N, C-alpha and C positions, 0 to 999 in steps of 0.2 A: 850359571844355574846347576846346583847339585840335585840330582834325583835320589829322593829318599824311600826306603823301604817303609810303605804305609804302616805296617804293624810294629815299626820300633818306636822307642820311647820318643825321640824328637818329633816325630809326625803325630803320634797321639798326644803328646801335651800340646802341641799348638792347635789340635782339632779340639781338645778340651776347652782351650780358651775361646774358640769360635762358639762351641756349645754354651758356655756360660753367657758370653756376649748376646747371643741369639735369646736365650732365656730371659736375660735382664731387659732386652728390648720387645721381646714378645710374650712372655711368660705372664700369667694372670692366676688369681686363684683356683681356676678350674682349667689350667692348661699349663703344662710343662714339657719340655721338649728334651729327649734323650738322644744322644749319638748312637747310631746303629753300626755304621762302617766308615772306615777311612780307606777310599779306593785309590788315591793317588797323592804324592805329596812332593815337594821340591823345596830347596831352601836357597835364596838368593842372598849374597853379601853385598850390602851397600856401604862403601867407603864412607866412615864419618858419621854414620846413622845407625846402622844395626843389621840384623839379619830379618829378612822377610820370608815367611813360609807361604807358599801356595798349594792349599789344601782342596781336595774334592772328598766329600763326606755325604752322608745320609742321615737324616734326623727324622724323628718321629714324635707325635703328641702321646706322651706314654699315658697321660691320664684318661684319653678319650679313645684309645685304640684307634688312633688316626694312621692314616696311610703313610709309608714311608717316602720322604721327599729327598731328592737329590739337591745338593747345595755345594756352591764353591765359596771359598773364603781365603782372605789373606790377612796375615797376622804378622804385623811389624813389631819385633821387638827391639826396643832402643838399647843402645849401648849401655853397658854397667856403669853405675855411678849417676845416671841421669834421673832416677826415681820417677820415671814416668811410666804410666800403663802403656801396654801393647796397643797399638792402633790396629782396630779390626773393622774388617768390611765383610758383608757377606751377600750372596745373592741366591735366592731359592729358585728352583727350577718351575715351581709353579705356585700359584697364590693359595694361601692356606684358608680353610673356611674357618670363619669366626662364629662358632656355634655355641660360646659359653656365656654369651652377653646376659641370657636371662637367668642363669645360675649366678653368675657374678653380681647382678643386680640384688637377687634375692639375699645373697650373703651380706651384701653392702646394707641393705635395709635392716636385716637381722640384727647387726651388730650396732647399728645407729639407734635401735630402740632398746638397747639393754639398759635396764635401770642403773645396773652396776657394772662398771668396765671390766671387761674380760681380764682375768689374770690366770696364768697357767705356767706349769713348769714340766721339763722333760719331755719333750715330743721329738720322736717317739719315746715311749716308756722302755724300761730295760728289757722288754720281751718284743719290741720292735713294732708296737701297736700305737696306732693314733686313733682317739675317738672320732666318729664320723663328723661330729659337729665342729671338730678342730682341724679337719682336713684342709679347708680352703686358707685357714690361717697358716698352717704348716706349709702349704704351697707358696703362699705369698712370701714366707720367710726364706724360702728356698730361692725365690727370684731375687730377693734382696741379698742373699748370700752369693749369688752368681754375680751380682755387681762388685762385690768385695774380691772375690777370686779373680775376676777379670782385671780388677784395677791393681792387684798386688801379684800378679803372675809374670814370671820372667822365664827365661829359658832353662833354668834350674828347678823350676818349682812344678808341681803336679797337684794341683787342688782338687778334691772330689767331693767326699761326704761332708753334710753339714746337718747338724742338729740343733734344737732349741733347747737351751738350758731354762729360759724364762723369756715370757711375754707378758707385756702389760699394755693394755689399751688406754689411751689418754682421750677423755672426752673433749670435744672441739665443737665450736659453735658455727664454723664454715663447713664446707661440703665434703671434707677429708675425713677419713679414718686415719687415726695415728697408733702407731705401735712402738713401744720400746723393747727391743729383743736383744738378749745375750746369747750368742750362739757359739758353738764350737765347729771349727773348719778344719777338715782332715787334710794335711799336707802329706802326700803319699811317699816323698823322697825321704823325708827326715821321720816319718812314722808320727809326727807331732799332731795333737788335737789343739788348735790356736784358739783362744777365746776372743771374740770381738764383741763389742757394743754396736748395735745398728738400729738407728731410729729411722722410721719411715713414714710417709704419708701415701695414702691410696684412695681413689675412688674409680668407679668403672669408666668415667668419661675421661678423665686426664692420666689415668695410669699410676705408676710408682714413682715416688720422688724419695731419693736418699737425703736424709736431713744430717745425719751424722754416722759416721762409721770410725771406730777407734778400736785399735789392738789393745787387749786388755793384758795386765801382766799373767804370764803362765803359771798355772798350779804345778806344783810339784808334790810327789808323794801321795 
């Protein structure tokens, strides 16, 4: 087992993958988690499998000024060439309050009742602003992007920011909201903004389902 400096890139990248996975599993239109600190890190080389990182970090619900919660996580990167998402497991030191249920349901009912399906572009706008009524859509899209970032992470990537280029709601007869998203996801190592098409389903009871995620051709110039 190799002890790592928690402030160095290998530890921060692994912790970022844990953060994305936590957001995918626990994020909602009114709840997103941000990594606050990485306090310890180590790397275990597993022959024939890959490298497993053991991380201690703290996270916080950044939308609700939630308390900082300590967390342990294990991130297993598979050997190159396997095209397999990292295996991630995490344990929170304490159970988090689920106090967004009412707001999530209000957002859900509002979108269900729209006469014309929601269509929007460029969220945030060029000044970094998000219209208040679009904030839950933006947050839900970030949860979907967290899934894509986790799925496509390797030891040599460091995905962070994501923005919505376009979002289109698709009306359904069942209990789900459906959104078709085109997002730009920032890979900090190469400094590329990578376009992705992500189609999602969501409702307050069953949570987020990823229907489709496809990397689009990169735009140049």
